[in-house]
C-alpha positions as CSV (number, residue, x, y, z in Angstrom):
1,M,46.5,-2.3,60.4
2,L,47.8,0.1,63.1
3,W,44.7,-0.5,65.3
4,I,45.1,-4.2,64.9
5,T,48.7,-4.2,66.1
6,F,47.7,-2.0,69.0
7,A,44.9,-4.4,69.9
8,W,47.2,-7.4,69.9
9,G,49.9,-5.5,71.8
10,S,47.4,-4.6,74.5
11,C,46.2,-8.1,74.6
12,F,49.5,-9.3,76.1
13,L,49.1,-6.9,79.0
14,A,45.4,-7.9,79.4
15,I,46.2,-11.6,79.4
16,Q,49.0,-11.1,81.9
17,I,46.5,-9.5,84.2
18,G,43.8,-12.1,83.6
19,L,46.1,-15.0,84.4
20,N,45.8,-13.9,88.0
21,D,42.2,-15.0,88.0
22,A,42.1,-18.0,85.6
23,P,44.2,-21.0,84.6
24,V,46.1,-20.8,81.3
25,L,44.1,-23.2,79.1
26,W,40.6,-22.2,80.4
27,F,41.4,-18.6,79.9
28,A,42.6,-19.3,76.3
29,A,39.5,-21.5,75.6
30,L,37.2,-18.7,76.8
31,R,38.9,-16.2,74.6
32,G,38.3,-18.4,71.5
33,L,34.7,-19.4,72.3
34,I,33.5,-15.9,73.2
35,A,35.2,-14.4,70.0
36,G,33.7,-17.2,67.9
37,G,30.2,-16.9,69.4
38,A,30.2,-13.1,68.9
39,L,31.2,-13.5,65.2
40,V,28.7,-16.3,64.6
41,A,26.0,-13.9,65.9
42,V,27.2,-11.1,63.6
43,A,27.3,-13.4,60.6
44,G,23.8,-14.5,61.3
45,V,22.5,-10.9,61.5
46,R,24.3,-10.1,58.3
47,R,23.1,-13.4,56.7
48,A,26.6,-14.2,55.6
49,P,26.6,-17.5,53.5
50,M,27.7,-20.6,55.4
51,P,30.8,-22.3,54.2
52,R,30.1,-25.3,52.0
53,G,32.0,-28.4,51.1
54,R,34.0,-31.0,53.0
55,R,37.3,-29.4,52.0
56,T,36.3,-26.0,53.3
57,W,35.2,-27.4,56.7
58,V,38.4,-29.5,57.0
59,L,40.5,-26.3,56.3
60,I,38.4,-24.3,58.8
61,S,38.9,-27.1,61.4
62,V,42.7,-27.3,60.8
63,L,42.9,-23.5,60.9
64,G,41.0,-23.5,64.3
65,V,43.4,-26.1,65.8
66,V,46.5,-24.4,64.6
67,N,45.6,-20.7,64.8
68,V,43.6,-21.0,68.0
69,S,44.2,-24.2,70.0
70,V,47.9,-24.4,69.6
71,A,48.7,-20.6,69.2
72,F,46.5,-19.4,72.1
73,A,47.7,-22.2,74.5
74,A,51.4,-21.5,73.7
75,M,50.9,-17.7,73.8
76,F,49.2,-17.8,77.2
77,G,51.7,-20.4,78.5
78,G,54.6,-18.2,77.4
79,L,53.4,-15.3,79.4
80,V,53.6,-17.4,82.6
81,G,57.4,-17.9,82.1
82,L,58.3,-14.5,80.6
83,S,57.8,-10.8,81.0
84,T,55.0,-9.3,79.0
85,G,57.4,-7.5,76.7
86,A,59.6,-10.5,76.0
87,A,56.6,-12.8,75.4
88,S,55.1,-10.3,72.9
89,V,58.4,-10.1,71.1
90,L,58.9,-13.8,70.6
91,A,55.3,-14.5,69.8
92,N,55.4,-12.0,66.9
93,A,58.3,-13.3,64.8
94,Q,55.8,-13.9,62.1
95,P,57.2,-11.4,59.5
96,L,60.4,-13.5,59.2
97,L,58.8,-16.9,59.4
98,I,56.4,-16.0,56.6
99,L,59.0,-15.1,54.0
100,L,60.1,-18.5,52.8
101,P,56.6,-20.1,52.7
102,A,55.1,-17.0,50.9
103,W,57.8,-17.2,48.3
104,W,57.5,-21.0,47.9
105,I,53.7,-21.4,48.0
106,Y,52.5,-18.1,46.6
107,K,55.5,-17.0,44.5
108,E,55.8,-13.7,46.3
109,R,59.3,-12.6,45.5
110,V,61.0,-10.5,48.2
111,S,63.2,-7.5,47.4
112,R,66.6,-6.9,48.9
113,R,65.3,-3.9,50.7
114,T,62.6,-6.0,52.4
115,L,65.1,-8.6,53.5
116,V,67.4,-5.9,55.0
117,A,64.5,-4.1,56.7
118,M,63.2,-7.3,58.2
119,G,66.7,-8.3,59.3
120,V,67.0,-5.0,61.2
121,G,63.5,-5.5,62.8
122,F,64.4,-9.1,63.9
123,A,67.7,-7.8,65.4
124,G,65.6,-5.4,67.4
125,L,63.3,-8.1,68.6
126,L,66.3,-10.2,69.7
127,A,67.7,-7.2,71.6
128,V,64.4,-6.9,73.5
129,A,64.0,-10.6,74.3
130,A,67.7,-11.4,75.1
131,P,67.6,-10.3,78.8
132,S,64.9,-12.9,79.5
133,G,67.0,-15.8,78.4
134,V,65.8,-19.0,76.7
135,G,63.5,-21.2,78.7
136,T,60.1,-22.8,78.5
137,G,58.3,-19.5,78.2
138,A,60.5,-18.5,75.3
139,W,60.0,-21.7,73.4
140,L,56.2,-21.5,74.0
141,S,56.1,-18.0,72.6
142,L,58.1,-19.0,69.6
143,T,55.6,-22.0,69.1
144,A,52.8,-19.5,69.1
145,A,54.6,-17.5,66.4
146,V,55.0,-20.6,64.2
147,A,51.4,-21.6,64.7
148,I,50.1,-18.1,63.8
149,T,52.3,-18.1,60.7
150,A,50.8,-21.5,59.7
151,G,47.3,-20.2,60.3
152,T,48.0,-17.1,58.1
153,L,49.1,-19.4,55.3
154,I,46.1,-21.8,55.7
155,S,43.6,-19.0,55.8
156,R,44.5,-18.1,52.1
157,Q,43.3,-21.6,51.1
158,V,39.8,-21.1,52.4
159,T,37.6,-19.4,49.8
160,A,34.3,-19.1,51.9
161,D,33.0,-15.9,53.4
162,V,35.7,-14.5,55.6
163,L,33.4,-13.6,58.5
164,Q,32.0,-17.2,58.7
165,V,35.5,-18.7,58.4
166,I,36.9,-16.6,61.2
167,A,33.8,-17.2,63.4
168,W,33.8,-21.0,63.0
169,H,37.6,-21.4,63.3
170,F,37.4,-19.7,66.7
171,V,34.5,-22.0,67.8
172,V,36.4,-25.1,66.7
173,G,39.7,-24.0,68.2
174,G,38.0,-22.8,71.4
175,A,36.2,-26.1,71.8
176,V,39.4,-28.1,71.4
177,L,41.0,-25.9,74.0
178,A,38.1,-26.4,76.4
179,V,38.5,-30.2,76.1
180,A,42.2,-29.9,76.7
181,A,41.7,-27.6,79.7
182,W,39.2,-30.0,81.3
183,L,41.7,-32.9,80.8
184,V,44.8,-31.0,82.0
185,E,43.4,-28.4,84.5
186,G,40.2,-30.0,85.6
187,P,36.9,-28.1,86.1
188,P,37.4,-24.3,85.6
189,A,38.6,-22.6,88.8
190,I,38.1,-19.0,87.7
191,N,37.7,-15.9,89.9
192,W,34.9,-14.1,88.1
193,S,35.8,-10.7,89.4
194,A,34.9,-7.5,87.6
195,R,38.6,-7.2,86.6
196,F,38.7,-10.6,85.0
197,I,35.3,-10.2,83.2
198,S,36.5,-6.8,81.8
199,V,39.8,-8.3,80.7
200,L,38.2,-11.3,79.1
201,L,35.7,-9.3,77.1
202,Y,38.4,-6.9,75.9
203,V,40.7,-9.7,74.8
204,S,37.9,-11.8,73.2
205,L,35.9,-9.1,71.4
206,V,38.5,-6.4,70.6
207,G,41.8,-8.2,70.5
208,T,40.4,-11.4,69.0
209,A,37.1,-11.1,67.2
210,A,37.5,-7.6,65.7
211,A,41.3,-7.8,65.2
212,F,41.5,-11.2,63.6
213,L,38.6,-10.4,61.3
214,G,40.5,-7.3,60.1
215,W,43.7,-9.3,59.9
216,F,42.4,-12.1,57.7
217,T,40.6,-9.7,55.5
218,E,43.9,-8.0,54.8
219,V,45.7,-11.3,54.4
220,R,43.4,-12.1,51.5
221,N,43.9,-8.8,49.8
222,C,47.6,-8.0,49.9
223,R,51.1,-9.6,50.0
224,L,51.9,-11.7,53.0
225,D,55.2,-10.0,53.7
226,A,53.5,-6.6,53.6
227,V,50.7,-7.4,56.0
228,T,52.8,-9.4,58.4
229,A,55.4,-6.7,58.6
230,W,53.0,-4.7,60.7
231,T,53.2,-7.3,63.5
232,F,56.6,-6.0,64.3
233,L,54.7,-3.2,66.1
234,V,52.8,-5.6,68.3
235,P,55.7,-6.0,70.8
236,V,56.4,-2.3,70.8
237,F,52.9,-1.6,72.0
238,G,53.0,-4.5,74.4
239,I,56.2,-3.3,76.0
240,L,55.1,0.3,76.2
241,L,51.9,-0.7,77.9
242,S,53.6,-3.1,80.3
243,V,56.0,-0.3,81.3
244,L,53.3,2.3,81.8
245,I,50.8,0.0,83.6
246,L,52.7,-2.9,85.1
247,G,55.9,-1.0,85.8
248,E,58.1,-3.5,84.0
249,R,61.6,-2.0,83.6
250,Q,63.4,-2.0,80.2
251,T,67.1,-2.4,79.7
252,F,69.3,-0.4,77.4
253,W,69.1,-3.3,75.0
254,G,65.4,-3.3,75.2
255,I,65.1,0.4,74.3
256,G,67.6,0.1,71.5
257,G,65.7,-2.9,70.1
258,M,62.5,-1.0,70.0
259,V,64.2,1.8,68.1
260,L,65.4,-0.8,65.5
261,V,61.9,-2.2,65.1
262,V,60.5,1.3,64.5
263,I,63.2,2.0,61.9
264,S,62.6,-1.3,60.1
265,M,58.8,-0.5,60.0
266,M,59.4,2.9,58.4
267,F,61.1,1.2,55.5
268,L,58.7,-1.8,55.3
269,V,55.5,0.2,55.0
270,R,56.7,3.2,53.1
271,P,56.6,2.8,49.3
272,S,59.9,3.3,47.5
273,G,60.3,5.5,44.5
274,K,60.6,2.4,42.2
275,A,57.3,1.0,43.6
276,R,55.5,4.3,43.1
277,S,56.6,4.6,39.5
278,S,56.2,0.9,38.5
279,P,53.2,-1.1,39.5
280,A,55.1,-4.3,38.7
281,A,57.8,-3.6,41.3
282,V,58.1,-6.5,43.7
283,G,58.6,-6.4,47.5
284,V,56.8,-5.0,50.4
285,E,57.2,-1.5,49.2
286,N,54.6,-2.0,46.5
287,A,52.0,-3.3,49.0
288,V,50.3,0.0,49.7
289,P,49.3,0.9,46.1
290,T,48.1,-2.7,45.4
291,I,46.4,-3.5,48.7
292,R,42.9,-3.0,47.3
293,R,43.5,-3.9,43.7
294,R,43.5,-7.7,44.2
295,G,40.3,-9.1,45.6
296,P,39.9,-12.4,47.5
297,S,40.0,-15.5,45.4
298,R,36.7,-17.2,45.0
């Protein structure tokens, strides 16, 4: 999971750079289409079984619209109105947004320790984002977080081969974004520089195709609060990279917020003594020993 959070954190930096050469929606559409095309090719080489049934394809289509069309458009748009660090913070509020639906839909009870740790992490995110204020960029980033949370929940309902599901949901979502981009932004006005091509390939293949495949594989195999807790680290990586490469300055509150996020992660991913001694213990602390015991539903 650590490499996935780093890939997503670095994506915010890469997207910020790429937006100098391409409009928002076209850039987002290309991200989805290239990622989807690459995964469809991999699925073909591996002869992964195609999804079957009307319900499965409806769910894949809905997943594509929510997790790709809405989430990517809002995420890219949020970066226009916010700093890289603030946008990465607000777009990754998924650990808190997932708690109630996971309890309601999948009966995943949450321990007091998990709630406290996530509260500390959320306080850290607010401390980082507060200096940027609340504007269009902030609301778009939060919209991206809600859409990604919904996509995570929907993905558990699709029982087809995970590689094919991820591949085709990117194709569907990217195609919808391409239509929206043509209607809103007109023909693609993109500067196909070496810088943009490099950024686009990194975002599409590493930060999207590979990272989301790993993400949805984990989502199928462990508790939602456990796996989404890792996304608290995405803004930490995003902020550190923006400081080192773009020279974005961080306030006292921003530095303090990152410290709180790291502290919360230490409690969220480390098994407690109760979890180690009792397999039936509930909460994120028992996710590590059970992460491979439960296979995907078929």
